[in-house]
C-alpha positions as CSV (number, residue, x, y, z in Angstrom):
1,M,-30.8,-4.0,-31.1
2,E,-30.9,-7.8,-30.5
3,T,-31.3,-9.0,-27.0
4,S,-27.9,-10.8,-27.1
5,T,-26.2,-7.5,-28.0
6,A,-28.0,-5.6,-25.1
7,V,-26.9,-8.3,-22.8
8,F,-23.3,-8.2,-23.9
9,L,-23.2,-4.5,-23.5
10,A,-24.8,-4.5,-20.0
11,L,-22.5,-7.4,-18.8
12,G,-19.5,-5.7,-20.5
13,F,-20.3,-2.3,-18.8
14,A,-20.9,-4.1,-15.3
15,L,-17.7,-6.1,-15.5
16,V,-15.6,-2.9,-16.4
17,F,-17.4,-0.9,-13.5
18,L,-16.8,-3.7,-11.0
19,A,-13.2,-4.3,-12.2
20,T,-12.4,-0.5,-11.9
21,I,-13.6,-0.5,-8.4
22,S,-11.9,-3.5,-7.6
23,L,-8.5,-2.1,-8.8
24,V,-9.0,1.2,-7.1
25,V,-9.8,-0.5,-3.9
26,Q,-6.7,-2.6,-3.8
27,L,-4.3,0.2,-4.8
28,Q,-3.4,1.1,-1.3
29,S,-2.7,-2.5,-0.6
30,F,-0.6,-2.8,-3.7
31,L,1.5,0.3,-2.5
32,T,2.0,-1.3,1.1
33,H,2.9,-4.5,-0.5
34,R,5.6,-2.8,-2.7
35,L,7.0,-1.0,0.3
36,L,7.2,-4.0,2.5
37,S,8.7,-6.2,-0.2
38,N,11.3,-3.6,-0.9
39,L,12.1,-3.3,2.7
40,E,12.4,-7.0,3.0
41,R,14.9,-7.2,0.2
42,H,16.8,-4.0,0.7
43,G,16.1,-3.0,4.2
44,V,18.5,-2.1,7.0
45,E,17.6,-2.1,10.5
46,G,18.2,1.1,12.6
47,E,16.7,3.6,14.9
48,A,14.2,6.4,14.6
49,I,13.2,9.2,16.9
50,A,9.6,10.2,17.3
51,R,9.7,14.0,16.5
52,R,6.1,15.0,16.6
53,Q,2.5,13.5,16.8
54,D,-1.0,14.5,16.1
55,V,-4.2,12.8,16.1
56,M,-6.4,12.3,13.0
57,A,-9.6,10.3,12.7
58,G,-9.0,8.6,15.9
59,Q,-5.6,7.5,14.9
60,A,-2.1,8.8,16.2
61,R,0.0,10.0,13.3
62,V,3.5,10.0,14.4
63,Y,6.4,11.5,12.3
64,F,9.8,9.9,12.8
65,E,13.4,10.9,11.9
66,V,15.7,8.1,10.8
67,R,19.0,8.0,12.6
68,L,21.4,7.9,9.5
69,P,25.3,7.7,9.5
70,E,26.9,11.2,9.9
71,G,26.9,13.2,6.6
72,E,23.7,11.7,5.2
73,P,20.7,14.1,4.5
74,R,17.8,13.9,7.1
75,A,15.1,11.4,6.3
76,E,11.6,11.7,8.0
77,F,8.5,9.3,7.5
78,Y,5.3,8.9,9.4
79,E,3.1,6.0,10.5
80,L,-0.5,5.6,11.8
81,F,-1.0,3.9,15.1
82,L,-4.1,3.2,17.0
83,T,-2.4,4.3,20.2
84,S,0.6,6.4,20.6
85,P,3.8,4.4,20.7
86,G,5.2,6.7,23.3
87,P,6.0,10.6,23.8
88,V,8.0,12.7,21.4
89,G,11.6,11.8,21.7
90,T,11.0,8.0,22.0
91,V,13.5,5.8,20.1
92,V,12.1,3.0,18.2
93,P,13.6,0.1,16.0
94,V,13.1,0.9,12.3
95,V,13.7,-0.8,9.0
96,Y,14.6,1.5,6.1
97,D,16.1,1.4,2.6
98,R,19.4,2.8,2.2
99,R,18.4,4.1,-1.4
100,K,15.5,6.0,0.0
101,P,15.5,6.2,3.8
102,S,12.0,8.0,3.9
103,R,10.5,4.8,3.1
104,A,10.7,3.3,6.5
105,K,8.6,1.2,8.7
106,T,8.9,0.8,12.5
107,G,9.9,-2.6,13.7
108,T,12.5,-5.3,12.8
109,R,12.9,-7.1,9.5
110,Q,11.7,-10.3,11.2
111,E,8.3,-8.4,12.0
112,I,7.9,-7.5,8.2
113,D,4.8,-9.5,7.1
114,F,3.0,-8.8,3.9
115,R,1.2,-11.9,3.1
116,A,-2.3,-10.2,3.9
117,E,-1.5,-7.5,1.3
118,R,-0.1,-10.0,-1.1
119,R,-3.2,-12.0,-1.0
120,L,-5.5,-8.8,-1.4
121,V,-3.3,-7.7,-4.5
122,Q,-3.5,-11.0,-6.1
123,V,-7.2,-11.6,-5.6
124,M,-8.6,-8.2,-6.1
125,G,-6.0,-7.0,-8.6
126,G,-5.7,-10.1,-10.6
127,G,-9.5,-10.7,-10.5
128,G,-10.1,-7.0,-11.4
129,L,-7.7,-7.1,-14.3
130,V,-9.5,-10.3,-15.6
131,M,-12.8,-8.8,-15.2
132,F,-11.7,-5.6,-16.9
133,V,-10.3,-7.6,-19.9
134,V,-13.3,-9.7,-20.1
135,G,-15.8,-6.6,-19.8
136,V,-13.8,-4.9,-22.7
137,V,-13.9,-8.0,-24.8
138,L,-17.8,-8.2,-24.3
139,L,-18.1,-4.5,-25.1
140,F,-16.2,-4.8,-28.5
141,T,-18.1,-8.1,-29.4
142,A,-21.5,-6.4,-28.8
143,R,-20.9,-4.0,-31.6
């Protein structure tokens, strides 16, 4: 095996490995970005009631029920907080998607800000995708 072939193979494997890690790491940010961008486009402001809460890994996981118009099926969602937003039964403002009310976020439409997730998705996702393609090209040219 020539030295250049071995270098191409090693570099190709390294780039594919790093790209895979980058894409997996940014997956949660991508899902959060999608949720928030859908809420910004299709979101309706309403209210939610805290139904139950538990502590998990130092964070409060609070389950909310979205107050929907009469006749609509019940919709529940949860969010993680560093500190509890209040006792069970607390009413909080919420933004939800009429098409799928279980995809909701506490707060108002003006508070929705997903610029940090967008940057992370663009940098790590776009960079990971480019590294993956370059790594695969290097692997195939090394043959």
